[in-house]
C-alpha positions as CSV (number, residue, x, y, z in Angstrom):
1,M,27.6,-39.1,24.1
2,D,23.9,-39.9,24.2
3,T,21.8,-38.8,21.2
4,P,19.2,-36.3,22.4
5,S,15.6,-37.4,22.1
6,P,13.5,-35.6,19.5
7,P,11.2,-33.0,21.0
8,E,7.7,-34.1,21.8
9,L,5.2,-32.9,19.2
10,S,2.5,-30.4,20.3
11,L,-1.1,-31.3,20.2
12,R,-1.6,-29.2,17.0
13,E,1.3,-31.0,15.3
14,R,0.0,-34.4,16.2
15,K,-3.4,-33.5,14.9
16,K,-1.9,-32.3,11.6
17,L,0.0,-35.6,11.3
18,R,-3.1,-37.6,12.0
19,T,-5.1,-35.7,9.3
20,R,-2.3,-36.1,6.8
21,Q,-2.1,-39.8,7.5
22,A,-5.9,-40.2,7.3
23,L,-5.8,-38.6,3.8
24,V,-3.0,-40.9,2.6
25,D,-4.7,-44.1,4.0
26,T,-8.1,-43.1,2.6
27,A,-6.7,-42.2,-0.8
28,L,-4.8,-45.4,-1.2
29,R,-7.8,-47.5,-0.2
30,R,-10.3,-45.7,-2.4
31,F,-7.9,-45.7,-5.4
32,A,-7.5,-49.4,-5.0
33,E,-11.3,-50.0,-4.6
34,Q,-12.7,-47.5,-7.0
35,G,-9.8,-46.7,-9.4
36,F,-7.6,-43.7,-9.4
37,D,-9.5,-41.7,-12.1
38,A,-12.9,-42.6,-10.6
39,T,-12.0,-41.2,-7.2
40,T,-12.4,-37.5,-6.7
41,L,-11.0,-35.1,-4.2
42,D,-14.5,-34.6,-3.0
43,D,-14.6,-38.3,-2.2
44,L,-11.4,-38.2,-0.2
45,C,-12.1,-35.0,1.7
46,G,-15.7,-36.0,2.5
47,E,-14.6,-39.3,4.1
48,V,-11.8,-37.7,6.1
49,E,-14.1,-34.7,6.9
50,V,-11.8,-32.0,5.8
51,S,-12.2,-29.2,3.2
52,K,-10.3,-29.1,-0.1
53,R,-8.5,-26.1,1.3
54,T,-7.2,-28.3,4.1
55,F,-6.2,-31.1,1.6
56,F,-4.1,-28.6,-0.4
57,R,-2.2,-27.7,2.8
58,Y,-0.8,-31.2,2.7
59,F,-0.7,-32.3,-0.9
60,T,-0.8,-30.7,-4.4
61,S,-2.9,-33.4,-6.2
62,K,-4.3,-36.9,-6.1
63,E,-0.9,-38.1,-7.5
64,D,0.9,-36.4,-4.7
65,V,-1.2,-38.0,-1.9
66,A,-0.9,-41.4,-3.6
67,M,2.9,-41.2,-3.8
68,A,3.3,-39.8,-0.3
69,P,4.8,-43.0,1.3
70,T,7.9,-43.1,-1.0
71,Q,8.1,-39.3,-1.2
72,D,8.4,-39.2,2.6
73,L,11.4,-41.5,2.4
74,W,13.2,-39.3,-0.1
75,D,12.4,-36.1,1.9
76,A,14.0,-37.9,4.8
77,F,17.0,-38.8,2.6
78,V,17.6,-35.1,1.8
79,A,17.2,-34.3,5.5
80,E,19.8,-36.9,6.4
81,L,22.3,-35.4,3.9
82,E,21.7,-32.0,5.4
83,A,22.1,-33.2,9.0
84,S,24.9,-35.7,8.6
85,G,28.2,-34.8,10.4
86,T,31.7,-35.1,9.2
87,A,31.8,-37.4,6.2
88,H,34.4,-40.1,5.4
89,G,34.7,-42.5,2.5
90,T,33.3,-42.2,-0.9
91,L,30.4,-40.1,-2.0
92,L,28.5,-43.3,-3.0
93,E,28.9,-44.6,0.5
94,L,27.7,-41.4,2.0
95,L,24.6,-41.4,-0.2
96,Q,23.9,-45.1,0.5
97,G,24.2,-44.5,4.2
98,A,21.9,-41.6,4.1
99,L,19.2,-43.6,2.2
100,L,19.5,-46.5,4.6
101,A,19.2,-44.1,7.6
102,A,16.1,-42.5,6.0
103,L,14.6,-45.9,5.6
104,A,15.3,-46.9,9.2
105,A,13.5,-43.6,10.3
106,M,10.3,-44.5,8.5
107,P,7.4,-45.5,10.8
108,A,7.5,-49.2,11.6
109,D,3.7,-49.4,11.8
110,G,2.0,-49.3,8.4
111,W,4.5,-47.5,6.3
112,T,5.7,-50.5,4.2
113,E,2.0,-51.5,3.6
114,R,1.4,-48.0,2.3
115,V,4.5,-48.1,0.1
116,E,3.4,-51.5,-1.4
117,Q,-0.1,-50.1,-2.1
118,S,1.3,-47.0,-3.7
119,R,3.7,-49.0,-5.9
120,R,1.1,-51.4,-7.1
121,L,-1.2,-48.6,-7.9
122,A,1.5,-46.7,-9.8
123,A,2.1,-49.7,-12.0
124,T,-1.3,-49.2,-13.6
125,T,-1.6,-45.4,-13.3
126,P,0.5,-43.3,-15.8
127,A,-0.3,-40.1,-14.0
128,M,1.4,-41.3,-10.8
129,N,4.5,-42.4,-12.7
130,A,4.7,-38.9,-14.3
131,H,4.4,-37.3,-10.9
132,G,7.0,-39.6,-9.5
133,L,9.5,-38.6,-12.2
134,Q,8.9,-34.9,-11.4
135,F,9.4,-35.6,-7.7
136,C,12.6,-37.6,-8.4
137,D,14.0,-34.8,-10.5
138,R,13.3,-32.2,-7.7
139,T,14.8,-34.5,-5.1
140,T,17.9,-35.1,-7.2
141,R,18.4,-31.4,-7.7
142,A,18.0,-30.8,-3.9
143,A,20.6,-33.5,-3.1
144,L,23.0,-32.1,-5.7
145,A,22.7,-28.6,-4.3
146,L,23.4,-29.8,-0.8
147,L,26.4,-31.9,-1.9
148,R,27.9,-29.0,-3.8
149,E,27.4,-26.7,-0.8
150,R,28.9,-29.1,1.7
151,F,31.8,-30.5,-0.3
152,G,32.6,-27.8,-2.9
153,F,31.8,-30.0,-5.9
154,A,31.8,-28.1,-9.2
155,E,28.3,-27.6,-10.6
156,H,29.1,-29.6,-13.7
157,D,31.0,-32.4,-12.1
158,L,29.2,-35.4,-13.7
159,R,30.5,-37.8,-11.1
160,V,28.3,-36.2,-8.4
161,R,25.1,-36.5,-10.6
162,L,26.0,-40.1,-11.6
163,A,26.5,-41.1,-7.9
164,V,23.1,-39.7,-7.0
165,D,21.5,-41.4,-10.0
166,V,23.1,-44.7,-9.2
167,V,21.7,-44.7,-5.6
168,V,18.2,-43.7,-7.0
169,A,18.4,-46.5,-9.6
170,A,19.5,-49.0,-6.9
171,F,16.5,-48.1,-4.7
172,H,14.0,-48.6,-7.6
173,C,15.5,-52.0,-8.3
174,A,15.3,-52.9,-4.7
175,L,11.7,-51.6,-4.4
176,D,10.6,-53.6,-7.5
177,E,12.1,-56.8,-6.1
178,W,10.4,-56.1,-2.7
179,T,7.0,-55.0,-4.0
180,F,6.4,-57.8,-6.5
181,R,7.7,-60.7,-4.5
182,S,5.2,-63.2,-3.0
183,G,3.8,-62.6,0.5
184,P,3.8,-59.5,2.7
185,G,7.1,-57.7,3.4
186,N,8.4,-55.4,6.0
187,R,10.9,-52.6,6.4
188,D,13.8,-54.9,7.2
189,E,13.2,-56.9,4.1
190,L,13.1,-53.8,2.0
191,A,16.4,-52.7,3.6
192,S,17.8,-56.2,2.8
193,C,16.8,-55.7,-0.9
194,L,18.4,-52.3,-0.8
195,H,21.7,-53.7,0.6
196,E,21.7,-56.3,-2.2
197,A,21.1,-53.6,-4.9
198,F,24.0,-51.5,-3.5
199,A,26.2,-54.6,-3.4
200,A,25.5,-55.2,-7.1
201,V,26.5,-51.8,-8.3
202,P,30.3,-52.3,-8.6
203,G,29.8,-55.6,-10.6
204,S,27.3,-53.8,-12.9
205,M,30.1,-51.4,-13.9
206,T,32.5,-54.2,-15.0
207,L,30.0,-56.8,-16.3
208,E,31.3,-58.0,-19.6
209,V,29.2,-59.0,-22.6
210,S,29.8,-61.5,-25.4
211,A,27.8,-62.6,-28.3
212,A,25.4,-65.5,-27.6
213,S,26.4,-68.8,-29.1
214,D,24.3,-70.4,-31.7
């Protein structure tokens, strides 16, 4: 059966998306050029020609707009979990599939460049890292709530939380490998890094250690 095409966005919705994207692009550029702390919301809103009230319809802070590219991916991940049909296999496979599907749904034009800008900025901006941790916690809790509702997992079943945490950790490993390699990258290369990280998970659980020889 053919998958139905998504409904076409209205003019109002398209305008809202363009405004949101303009805020993200302007923020990332100004943060890179002027520094995160030196760039004010007035600077951003003035260049995009929107009010602060409009800004706060889309984002909660400078950190929020700067982290938007990867946050969009995780929002899509939660949506994939919510919309996925009958599940088969392990929970870890379900979570990995949802994240890969979310990655494939990200815009092909410009998204990876924004992710790379955001990640490089976060590497030198503690406030962004703190915001990222808070967002990660909210996303994890949302995913856990969905999984418990769908599959009847007990609230304190540590296996569920660990499975989600493993997928999150694998993504961050893949993102670091992808971001700080030489040369520009694309969405397919990020997906390849993510596949490699997922493939390394089982071996990491059984990796043996021994004392280094003199």
